[in-house]
C-alpha positions in Angstrom: 17.1 -104.4 -12.2 18.2 -105.9 -15.9 16.5 -105.2 -19.1 14.7 -108.1 -21.0 14.3 -108.9 -24.5 12.3 -111.8 -26.0 13.5 -113.2 -29.3 12.5 -116.3 -31.3 10.8 -117.9 -27.9 14.3 -117.2 -25.8 14.9 -114.4 -23.5 17.7 -112.4 -22.9 18.8 -109.9 -20.6 21.3 -106.5 -20.3 22.3 -105.4 -17.2 24.8 -102.5 -16.0 27.4 -103.1 -13.3 30.2 -100.5 -12.2 33.7 -102.0 -11.7 36.1 -99.8 -9.6 39.2 -101.8 -10.5 38.5 -100.6 -14.1 36.9 -97.2 -13.8 34.3 -98.5 -16.1 30.7 -99.6 -16.2 30.2 -103.1 -17.3 27.5 -103.7 -19.7 26.5 -107.3 -19.6 24.4 -109.7 -21.9 23.0 -113.2 -20.4 20.3 -115.5 -21.4 17.7 -114.5 -19.1 16.7 -117.3 -16.3 12.6 -117.6 -15.2 12.1 -116.6 -12.0 10.2 -119.4 -10.0 6.4 -118.8 -9.8 4.7 -118.4 -6.6 3.7 -115.9 -4.2 5.4 -112.7 -3.5 6.0 -109.0 -4.3 4.6 -108.5 -8.0 2.9 -111.6 -8.2 0.0 -111.7 -10.5 0.6 -108.2 -12.0 1.1 -107.9 -15.7 4.5 -106.0 -15.2 6.0 -108.2 -12.7 9.4 -109.4 -13.4 9.3 -113.1 -14.9 13.2 -113.4 -15.7 16.1 -112.4 -14.1 19.8 -111.9 -15.9 21.6 -115.5 -16.0 25.3 -116.0 -16.6 27.1 -113.4 -18.4 28.5 -114.4 -21.8 29.2 -110.9 -23.4 30.5 -108.0 -21.7 31.6 -104.6 -22.6 33.7 -102.4 -20.8 32.8 -98.7 -20.9 35.6 -96.6 -19.2 34.2 -93.5 -17.7 37.5 -91.9 -16.2 39.4 -91.4 -19.3 37.5 -90.4 -22.6 40.5 -91.3 -24.5 40.1 -95.1 -23.3 39.0 -97.6 -25.9 35.6 -99.5 -24.8 36.1 -103.0 -25.3 34.0 -106.1 -25.7 34.8 -109.5 -24.0 33.2 -112.9 -24.6 33.1 -115.3 -21.7 31.9 -119.0 -21.4 33.6 -122.5 -21.8 30.8 -123.5 -24.2 29.4 -121.9 -27.4 26.7 -119.3 -27.5 24.9 -118.5 -30.2 23.7 -114.7 -30.4 21.2 -113.7 -32.9 22.0 -111.0 -34.8 18.8 -108.8 -33.4 20.1 -109.4 -29.7 23.4 -108.8 -30.4 22.2 -105.2 -32.0 20.1 -104.5 -29.1 23.0 -105.2 -26.7 25.5 -103.0 -28.9 22.8 -100.1 -28.8 22.8 -100.5 -24.9 26.7 -100.3 -25.2 26.9 -97.2 -27.6 24.5 -95.4 -25.2 26.5 -96.1 -22.5 29.9 -94.6 -23.9 27.9 -91.6 -25.1 26.5 -91.2 -21.4 29.9 -91.6 -20.2 31.5 -89.1 -22.5 29.2 -86.3 -21.9 29.4 -86.9 -18.0 33.2 -86.6 -18.6 33.1 -83.5 -21.0 30.5 -81.8 -18.5 32.9 -82.7 -15.6 35.9 -80.8 -17.4 33.7 -77.7 -18.0 32.6 -78.2 -21.6 29.2 -76.2 -21.2 27.5 -78.5 -24.0 29.0 -81.9 -22.8 30.7 -82.1 -26.3 34.1 -81.7 -27.2 
């Protein structure tokens, strides 16, 4: 399930997907797309999901097998996307958290007791 943010009347989504070929977590930013209204699970609840992730336009690759591998950011799209500063900060906070989680997990797997090298 994506994490959603509303900013200046637009909705954005961050979601996490694992890429086996890259041995990396992909943290994806997209503009969120409204879900169709109607009956269904959660309909009428104030906490019901109202949007889903749309087409990805920024993706960060966070390697989790090699702590020396540098995380990277990829920009996608055939058209221009204007990303407000606050939204990019929100996305990069998610990326930084994922980098930290991967590095701590790797350190723990290597037997470092506090998870920090």
